[in-house]
C-alpha positions in Angstrom: 90.9 32.5 54.8 91.2 29.3 52.8 89.1 27.8 50.1 89.6 24.2 51.1 91.8 21.7 52.9 91.3 19.5 55.9 92.4 17.4 58.7 91.5 14.0 60.1 92.1 13.3 63.7 94.8 10.7 64.1 95.9 10.7 60.5 99.5 11.4 59.7 98.9 14.2 57.3 96.4 16.9 56.2 94.9 14.8 53.5 92.7 17.0 51.3 93.6 19.1 48.3 94.1 22.8 48.1 90.9 24.3 46.5 90.6 27.3 44.4 88.8 30.2 46.0 85.2 30.2 44.9 84.3 33.8 45.8 85.6 37.0 44.2 84.4 40.1 45.8 85.0 42.6 43.0 86.2 42.5 39.3 89.9 42.0 39.0 92.3 44.1 36.9 95.9 43.1 36.4 99.0 45.1 37.1 99.7 48.0 34.8 102.9 50.0 34.6 104.9 53.0 33.6 108.6 53.4 33.0 110.7 55.6 35.2 113.8 57.5 34.2 116.0 55.0 36.1 114.8 52.3 33.6 112.9 50.4 36.2 109.5 49.0 35.1 107.3 50.5 37.9 104.4 48.1 37.4 103.8 47.0 40.9 100.3 46.3 41.9 96.8 47.3 40.8 93.9 47.7 43.3 90.5 47.1 41.9 88.6 50.0 43.3 89.6 53.5 44.2 87.1 53.9 46.9 89.5 52.8 49.7 91.5 55.9 48.9 88.9 58.5 47.8 85.7 57.5 49.6 86.3 60.3 52.2 86.4 63.0 49.5 82.9 64.6 49.3 83.6 66.3 46.0 84.6 63.0 44.3 81.6 61.3 45.8 79.3 64.0 44.5 80.8 64.2 41.0 80.6 60.4 40.4 77.4 59.8 42.4 79.1 57.3 44.6 76.4 57.6 47.3 73.6 56.5 45.0 72.8 52.7 45.3 72.5 52.2 41.5 75.7 54.1 40.7 77.6 50.8 40.2 80.8 52.7 40.7 82.8 49.6 41.5 82.3 48.4 38.0 83.7 51.7 36.6 86.6 52.4 38.9 90.1 51.1 39.5 93.4 52.2 40.9 96.8 51.6 39.5 99.4 51.5 42.2 103.0 51.9 41.0 106.4 52.4 42.7 109.9 51.1 43.1 109.0 48.9 46.1 106.0 48.1 48.4 106.4 51.2 50.5 107.0 54.2 48.2 103.8 54.1 46.1 101.9 56.4 43.7 98.2 56.0 43.2 96.6 56.6 39.8 92.7 56.6 40.0 90.6 55.9 37.0 86.8 56.3 36.6 85.1 55.1 33.4 81.9 56.7 32.0 80.3 53.3 31.4 80.1 50.0 33.2 82.4 47.1 32.6 84.8 49.0 30.3 87.8 47.9 32.4 89.5 44.7 31.4 92.0 42.3 32.7 95.5 43.0 31.6 97.5 39.9 32.3 101.0 39.9 30.9 104.1 38.2 32.1 105.7 41.6 32.8 108.5 40.2 34.9 109.8 38.0 32.0 109.4 40.3 28.9 112.1 39.8 26.3 114.4 42.6 25.1 112.5 43.1 21.8 109.3 44.0 23.8 111.3 46.4 26.0 112.7 48.1 22.9 109.2 48.3 21.6 108.0 49.9 24.8 110.8 52.4 24.6 109.9 53.3 21.1 106.2 53.7 22.1 107.3 56.0 24.9 109.3 58.2 22.6 106.6 58.3 20.0 104.0 59.5 22.6 106.3 62.2 24.0 105.6 64.7 21.2 105.7 68.5 21.3 102.8 70.8 20.5 103.5 70.3 16.8 103.2 66.6 17.1 106.9 65.9 16.5 109.4 63.9 18.6 112.0 66.1 20.4 115.5 64.6 19.9 116.4 65.7 23.4 114.1 62.9 24.7 116.4 60.4 23.0 119.4 61.9 24.7 117.6 61.7 28.0 116.7 58.1 27.4 120.3 57.1 26.8 122.4 59.4 28.9 125.5 57.2 29.3 127.4 58.5 26.3 126.0 61.5 24.4 128.6 61.3 21.6 127.6 57.7 20.8 124.0 58.7 20.7 124.8 61.6 18.3 126.8 59.3 16.1 124.1 56.6 16.1 121.4 59.1 15.2 123.4 60.3 12.3 124.1 56.6 11.1 120.3 56.0 11.2 119.7 59.1 9.1 117.8 60.8 12.0 118.3 64.5 13.2 121.0 64.6 15.8 120.8 68.2 17.2 119.6 68.4 20.8 116.9 70.9 19.8 115.9 69.1 16.6 112.6 67.3 16.2 111.6 64.2 14.2 108.4 63.8 12.3 106.4 60.7 13.4 106.4 59.2 9.9 110.2 59.4 9.9 110.6 58.0 13.4 109.4 54.5 12.6 110.1 51.5 14.7 112.5 50.2 12.0 114.4 53.5 12.2 114.6 53.2 16.0 116.0 49.7 15.7 118.6 50.9 13.2 119.5 53.6 15.7 119.9 51.0 18.5 122.1 48.7 16.4 124.5 51.6 15.8 124.3 52.8 19.4 125.0 49.3 20.8 127.0 47.3 18.2 127.3 43.6 19.0 130.6 42.1 17.8 130.0 38.9 19.8 126.9 38.2 17.7 129.0 38.4 14.6 131.6 36.1 16.1 128.8 33.5 16.8 127.4 34.0 13.3 130.7 33.5 11.5 131.2 30.2 13.4 128.3 28.8 11.4 128.6 30.8 8.2 131.5 32.5 6.4 129.1 34.3 4.1 127.1 37.5 4.8 124.0 35.3 5.3 123.4 31.9 7.0 121.5 29.2 5.2 118.5 27.4 6.6 120.7 24.2 7.0 123.3 26.1 9.0 120.6 27.9 11.1 119.1 24.5 11.8 122.5 23.2 12.9 122.9 26.2 15.2 119.5 25.6 16.8 120.2 21.9 17.4 123.7 22.4 18.7 123.3 25.6 20.8 119.7 26.2 21.6 118.5 22.6 22.3 118.8 20.9 25.7 121.0 17.9 25.2 119.1 16.0 27.9 115.8 16.0 25.9 114.5 12.7 24.5 114.0 13.1 20.7 111.0 10.9 20.7 109.2 12.9 23.4 110.6 16.2 22.4 111.3 16.1 18.6 113.5 18.7 17.0 112.1 21.6 15.2 110.5 20.9 11.8 111.8 22.7 8.7 108.6 24.7 8.4 109.0 25.8 12.0 112.6 26.9 11.3 111.5 28.8 8.2 108.9 30.5 10.2 111.5 31.7 12.7 113.6 33.1 9.8 110.6 34.9 8.3 109.8 36.4 11.7 113.2 37.8 12.6 115.1 38.4 9.3 114.7 42.2 8.5 115.5 41.8 4.8 112.5 40.2 3.0 114.6 39.0 0.1 116.9 37.0 2.5 114.0 35.3 4.2 112.3 34.5 0.9 115.5 32.7 -0.2 115.8 30.8 3.2 118.6 33.0 4.5 119.2 34.9 7.8 121.6 37.7 8.4 123.5 38.6 11.6 120.8 41.2 12.3 118.2 38.5 12.0 120.1 36.2 14.3 120.4 39.0 16.8 116.7 39.7 16.8 116.0 36.0 17.2 118.3 35.8 20.2 116.4 38.8 21.7 112.9 37.2 21.1 110.7 35.1 23.3 111.9 31.8 21.8 115.2 32.3 23.5 114.0 33.2 26.9 116.2 31.8 29.6 113.2 30.8 31.6 111.0 27.9 30.6 107.7 29.7 30.0 105.5 26.7 31.1 107.1 27.0 34.5 105.8 30.5 34.9 102.2 29.3 34.5 100.5 27.3 37.1 102.2 23.9 36.6 102.3 22.2 40.1 99.9 19.6 41.2 97.6 21.7 43.4 95.7 18.7 45.0 98.4 17.8 47.6 98.0 18.3 51.3 99.0 21.8 52.4 102.2 20.8 54.3 103.5 19.6 50.9 103.9 23.2 49.7 106.2 26.1 50.3 103.9 29.1 51.1 104.9 32.7 50.4 104.8 34.3 53.9 105.2 37.7 55.4 106.5 38.7 58.9 105.0 41.8 60.7 103.2 42.6 57.5 101.9 46.0 58.7 105.4 47.6 59.0 106.8 49.8 56.3 110.2 50.3 57.8 112.1 49.3 61.0 110.8 47.1 63.8 111.3 49.8 66.6 110.1 53.1 65.1 108.6 52.2 61.7 105.3 53.4 60.3 102.4 50.8 60.2 100.1 50.8 57.2 97.1 48.7 56.0 98.5 49.2 52.5 101.3 46.7 53.2 98.6 44.0 53.4 97.3 44.9 50.0 100.7 45.0 48.4 101.8 41.7 50.0 98.7 40.0 48.8 98.9 41.4 45.3 102.5 40.2 45.1 101.3 36.7 45.7 101.9 36.4 49.4 99.6 33.9 51.1 100.5 34.1 54.8 100.2 37.4 56.6 100.8 38.4 60.2 98.6 40.5 62.4 99.9 41.6 65.8 96.7 42.5 67.7 96.7 44.9 70.8 94.1 46.5 72.9 92.5 49.7 71.7 92.2 52.7 74.0 89.1 54.3 75.3 86.6 55.6 74.4 86.2 53.6 71.2 88.3 50.6 72.3 88.9 49.6 68.7 91.5 46.8 68.5 94.7 47.9 66.9 97.7 46.4 65.1 101.2 47.5 66.0 104.5 46.1 67.1 104.2 45.9 70.9 106.6 47.8 73.3 108.1 49.8 70.4 107.5 53.3 68.8 105.9 51.9 65.7 102.6 53.6 64.8 99.2 52.0 65.3 96.6 51.1 62.8 93.0 49.9 63.2 92.4 46.2 63.1 89.2 46.8 61.1 91.2 48.7 58.4 93.6 45.8 58.0 90.7 43.3 57.6 89.1 45.5 55.0 92.4 45.7 53.1 92.8 42.0 53.2 89.3 41.4 52.0 89.8 43.8 49.0 93.0 42.1 47.7 93.0 38.6 49.1 92.3 36.7 45.8 93.3 39.1 43.1 96.7 37.6 42.3 96.1 34.1 43.6 92.9 32.1 44.1 94.5 29.8 46.7 94.3 29.9 50.5 95.2 33.0 52.5 96.6 32.2 55.9 96.3 34.9 58.6 98.7 34.6 61.5 97.2 36.3 64.5 99.5 37.2 67.4 96.9 38.0 70.0 97.8 40.4 72.9 94.2 41.5 73.6 93.0 40.3 77.0 89.5 42.0 76.6 86.5 39.8 75.8 84.7 42.8 74.3 87.6 43.7 71.9 88.1 40.1 70.9 84.4 39.9 70.1 84.9 43.0 67.9 87.7 41.3 66.1 85.7 38.2 65.5 82.7 40.2 64.3 84.9 42.2 61.8 86.3 38.9 60.4 82.8 37.5 59.9 81.1 40.6 58.5 84.0 41.9 56.3 85.3 38.5 55.0 81.7 37.2 54.6 81.5 34.0 52.7 85.3 34.0 52.1 85.8 33.1 55.8 85.1 29.4 56.3 84.1 28.9 59.9 82.4 25.5 59.6 83.5 22.3 57.8 82.3 22.1 54.3 79.8 19.3 53.7 81.3 18.5 50.3 84.7 18.1 52.0 84.0 16.5 55.4 87.6 16.2 56.3 88.9 19.4 54.8 91.1 21.6 56.9 90.7 25.3 56.5 94.0 26.8 57.8 92.4 30.2 58.7 94.5 31.6 61.6 97.7 30.6 63.1 97.5 31.9 66.6 99.1 31.0 69.9 96.6 30.9 72.8 98.7 30.6 75.9 98.0 32.5 79.1 101.2 34.4 79.6 100.8 38.2 80.0 103.2 40.3 78.0 106.0 41.8 80.1 106.5 45.6 80.0 110.1 45.6 78.7 111.2 47.7 75.7 114.5 45.7 75.3 114.4 43.7 72.0 114.0 40.0 72.7 115.5 37.5 70.3 111.9 36.1 69.8 110.2 39.5 69.6 106.7 39.5 71.1 105.9 36.0 69.8 105.1 33.6 72.6 103.8 36.4 74.8 100.2 36.1 73.7 97.1 36.1 75.9 94.1 33.8 76.1 91.9 33.6 73.0 88.3 33.8 74.2 85.3 32.0 72.7 84.6 34.6 69.9 88.0 34.4 68.4 89.0 30.8 69.3 85.8 29.6 67.6 87.2 30.9 64.3 90.5 29.0 64.7 88.9 25.6 64.5 91.1 23.7 62.0 94.7 24.2 62.9 96.1 23.9 66.4 99.2 26.0 67.1 101.3 24.3 69.7 104.6 25.0 71.4 107.3 22.7 70.0 108.6 20.2 72.5 110.7 17.8 70.5 110.7 15.9 67.2 110.1 12.7 69.1 107.1 14.1 70.9 105.6 15.3 67.6 106.2 12.0 65.9 104.5 10.1 68.8 101.4 12.4 68.8 101.3 12.3 65.0 98.9 15.2 64.6 98.9 16.7 61.1 96.9 19.7 62.1 99.5 21.0 64.6 101.7 23.9 63.6 104.7 25.4 65.5 106.6 28.7 65.0 110.3 29.0 65.3 112.5 32.1 65.5 115.3 31.9 62.9 118.0 31.2 65.5 116.1 28.2 66.9 115.4 26.9 63.4 119.1 27.2 62.5 120.1 25.2 65.6 117.6 22.5 64.8 118.9 22.2 61.3 122.5 22.0 62.5 121.6 19.3 65.1 118.7 17.3 63.6 118.2 18.2 59.9 116.9 14.8 58.9 114.3 14.8 61.7 113.3 18.4 60.7 112.6 17.2 57.2 110.4 14.3 58.5 108.6 16.7 60.8 107.8 19.0 57.9 106.4 16.1 55.8 103.8 15.4 58.5 102.9 18.9 59.7 103.7 22.6 59.3 106.3 24.9 60.6 106.7 28.7 60.4 110.0 30.5 60.7 110.2 34.2 61.6 113.1 36.8 62.0 114.8 37.2 65.4 113.6 40.2 67.4 117.0 41.9 67.3 116.6 42.6 63.5 115.4 46.1 64.4 116.3 47.3 60.9 113.9 44.8 59.4 116.7 42.9 57.6 116.0 39.3 56.6 117.7 36.0 57.2 118.6 33.6 54.3 115.5 31.5 53.6 117.3 28.7 51.6 118.4 26.6 54.6 114.8 26.4 55.9 113.5 25.5 52.4 116.1 22.8 52.3 114.4 21.0 55.3 110.9 21.6 54.0 109.7 24.5 56.2 106.5 25.7 54.6 106.1 29.2 55.9 109.4 31.0 55.9 108.2 34.5 56.8 110.3 37.6 55.8 110.1 41.4 56.2 108.6 42.4 52.9 109.4 46.1 53.4 113.1 45.3 53.0 114.2 44.2 49.5 117.6 42.7 50.5 119.1 39.5 49.1 116.9 37.1 51.1 113.8 38.9 49.9 115.1 38.9 46.3 115.6 35.2 46.5 112.1 34.8 47.9 110.5 36.9 45.2 112.3 35.1 42.5 111.3 31.6 43.7 107.6 32.4 44.1 107.4 34.0 40.6 106.7 30.5 39.3 103.6 28.3 39.3 101.4 31.2 38.2 102.3 33.4 41.2 99.9 31.3 43.3 102.0 31.7 46.4 102.3 27.9 46.7 105.1 25.8 45.4 105.0 22.0 45.6 108.0 20.6 47.5 110.3 18.1 45.9 109.6 14.4 46.4 112.5 13.9 48.8 111.2 16.5 51.3 107.5 15.6 50.8 107.1 11.8 50.5 107.1 9.6 53.6 108.8 6.7 51.8 111.9 8.8 51.1 114.6 9.9 53.5 116.6 13.0 52.9 119.6 14.6 54.5 120.2 18.2 53.2 123.9 17.8 54.2 124.5 14.8 52.0 126.9 14.6 49.1 124.6 12.6 46.8 120.9 11.7 46.4 120.3 8.3 45.1 116.9 9.1 43.4 118.0 12.4 41.8 120.4 13.0 38.9 122.7 15.9 39.8 123.4 18.7 37.3 126.4 20.6 36.0 125.7 24.2 35.0 128.1 26.0 32.7 127.7 29.8 32.0 129.7 32.1 29.8 129.2 35.8 30.2 129.7 37.4 26.7 128.5 41.0 27.1 126.1 43.5 28.6 123.7 46.1 27.2 122.7 49.4 28.7 123.9 48.5 32.2 124.0 52.0 33.6 123.0 55.6 32.9 126.7 56.5 33.4 129.9 55.6 31.5 131.5 53.2 34.1 133.5 50.0 34.3 131.4 47.0 35.1 131.8 43.4 36.2 129.6 40.3 36.7 129.3 38.0 39.7 127.8 34.5 39.4 126.9 31.9 42.1 124.6 29.0 42.8 122.4 28.9 46.0 121.1 25.5 47.1 122.1 22.7 49.4 125.1 22.8 51.6 126.8 20.3 49.3 126.3 22.3 46.1 129.2 24.3 44.6 130.2 27.2 46.8 132.5 29.1 44.6 131.4 32.6 43.6 132.8 33.5 40.1 133.6 37.0 39.0 134.5 38.5 35.6 137.2 41.0 35.3 136.3 44.6 35.3 135.9 46.0 31.8 139.1 47.7 30.7 137.4 51.0 29.7 134.3 52.7 31.0 131.5 51.5 28.9 128.0 50.7 30.2 126.3 50.6 26.8 127.9 47.4 25.3 130.7 46.0 27.5 132.2 42.7 26.3 133.9 40.2 28.6 133.9 36.9 26.5 136.0 35.1 29.2 136.3 31.4 29.9 133.0 29.8 31.1 132.2 29.4 34.8 131.4 25.8 35.7 129.2 24.7 38.6 129.8 21.0 38.9 127.4 18.6 40.7 124.4 20.6 41.8 122.9 17.9 43.9 119.2 18.8 43.8 118.6 21.2 40.8 114.9 21.7 41.8 116.1 23.3 45.1 119.0 25.4 43.6 119.0 28.9 42.0 121.5 30.7 39.8 122.2 34.2 40.9 123.8 36.8 38.6 124.7 40.3 39.8 126.2 43.2 37.9 128.2 45.9 39.7 130.1 49.0 39.0 133.8 49.0 39.7 133.1 50.9 42.9 130.8 48.1 44.1 127.5 49.9 43.3 124.7 47.5 42.4 123.4 47.8 38.8 121.1 44.8 38.4 120.6 41.1 39.2 118.7 38.0 38.3 117.9 34.9 40.3 116.5 31.9 38.4 115.8 28.3 39.7 118.2 25.9 38.0 115.5 23.5 36.9 113.7 26.4 35.1 116.7 27.4 33.0 116.8 26.6 29.3 120.2 25.8 27.7 121.4 28.1 24.9 122.3 31.7 24.1 120.1 34.1 26.1 119.6 37.8 26.8 118.9 38.0 30.5 116.9 41.0 31.4 118.1 42.3 34.8 116.0 43.3 37.8 116.3 46.1 40.3 117.1 45.6 44.0 113.3 45.4 44.5 113.2 42.6 41.9 111.4 44.8 39.4 112.3 44.4 35.7 114.7 46.9 34.3 113.6 47.8 30.7 117.0 48.0 29.1 119.8 46.5 31.2 120.6 43.0 30.1 123.4 40.4 29.9 124.1 38.2 26.9 125.2 34.7 28.0 125.5 31.1 27.0 124.2 28.6 29.5 124.3 24.8 29.3 122.7 22.5 31.9 123.7 18.9 31.7 123.5 15.7 33.8 126.4 15.5 36.1 128.9 12.8 35.2 131.7 12.0 37.7 135.2 12.5 36.4 135.9 8.7 36.5 133.1 8.1 33.9 133.5 11.3 31.8 136.1 9.6 29.5 133.8 6.7 28.8 131.0 9.1 27.8 133.3 10.9 25.5 134.2 7.7 23.8 130.6 6.7 23.4 129.8 10.1 21.8 132.6 9.6 19.3 131.5 6.2 18.2 
């Protein structure tokens, strides 16, 4: 299901642009959320209508007149789906009394700054009142369970009741009072250290604040003509915004508290905000993009005995995934409805029709760009294939492009990636390294007529592909085959992926649905690196972090060196002539609210990128005493020198307890990092934002200068 793109016979590439989808089936509501006791922001995905879940309930249908043609229930209903991952979900169904009262809620929930999280915590406490309309103090103790004595002391310092059975009047529990409580609960000595390096007085002047901004918060690589420094009126506006004492801001002064609030605000986000929005050129040929892809999308657990569910298709699409897999098998008499399951295993079966309906409902809610359906066809029945084709046509409707568009005569619609060889599947339950891929049966007229833009072919050799020069051919590779090709012919693999597409999928022996590391395949330009979305392991975390950018479209434009035919690229090289390498320096200062328990903690930092990038994994020391509320490390900076291709590298930061337990992490593309002091809000293992846990760091990204020339640069800076 693709809005637009095309092929030309004999041309060396698919040459038309990606087009935005022109048809939206239902109104779209954005993701909403709630906060769990484990501090995870459970704002997974919102589904636009609750009828997929409640349409079988007669009482609901009667109460809301769902059976009347003019009830217009779709304009009144929506479902909020929340949970810690894509499998364990809770559904909250809403029905409005009037039409069109629902609205789009579109916030960058994954990159909210700490001040917003503190505000959300305040709102939550304010709403949790007792029957007298007062805030129970016990709720504050529950929210910060790591150290009850510190909570008690902080409440007293903020002049708030501290007894566990006490209550607070709403007019007393103001947001200002809550912030005062937090500053006493989580004192920040490192902020005062930074403050005193620019001012020896209780407040900092505008001139010194300007110096701080230019020296610490500005990227030294920026051209001052193109990116001028902040004007004095802009700096004064920042002081007015964050300085809590009005008399200070009126006099052009900022206090340590004001500096702290500034460093927790959106202006100091570690991520360049414009990179989160749709920022890539979306008019390139489809092979020029990385495409967010799922493997065996229907499974919620293991590959051998897991439960299959149509809901996984909704959740993958709503997370921004653009390539889904459907393993199609013959349905049993009497209905003979085609099913989707993992063949020759104990995984459960679901109806093909239910999956197509789920895809139709959610396909273009998060992203308006092409959805690619990868059909692994094991149905040797003409009748059942005709059923499949009919469901695709009737349920997808106009969203399914089966004929070339007149407006785009050479546009390729990459609808289905399907093998159509004539091998019958062997009855053998033993896991095969390639799974059931490559064991498909013949695609008959009804289905094959839908697959009329992309030709899936068995890969023979790079030389053969180069000679045939067919941009519309796609081949799939099991991870082990792909790894061998990278090791033997990386440069040829890069050239192959410039011209046509490849899809990588997990080996069949990954029965636990674990994932392979996707980075090596991205390094050679593989477009569809399909992962098991039900398993939120490190490879999946890396995948989710990367595709968070470019507006969550599910498409990321590849770098010039792995996209343009006039450039040659070897991912194993030690320098790239047309790219300036980077050096990244990071200093871990402190952490805030890292755990619900009083434990010792440590931080691990690494860079993931090309084989020639720095391999060292740095670690802080464990904190000397158990303290998860405000641990301080303040150690020497970690330096990652010579990151060859910053656009293809990511910084990974992980926080652990002393016993090795995972507490939180963050993965950010190096080229999206802003230099300066930052509070990095951490994510859960499922890559969901944690509302309080954060690290305070200083990061500097500079152009790499070889040691032989570093002395010359220092001399130039001093003159």
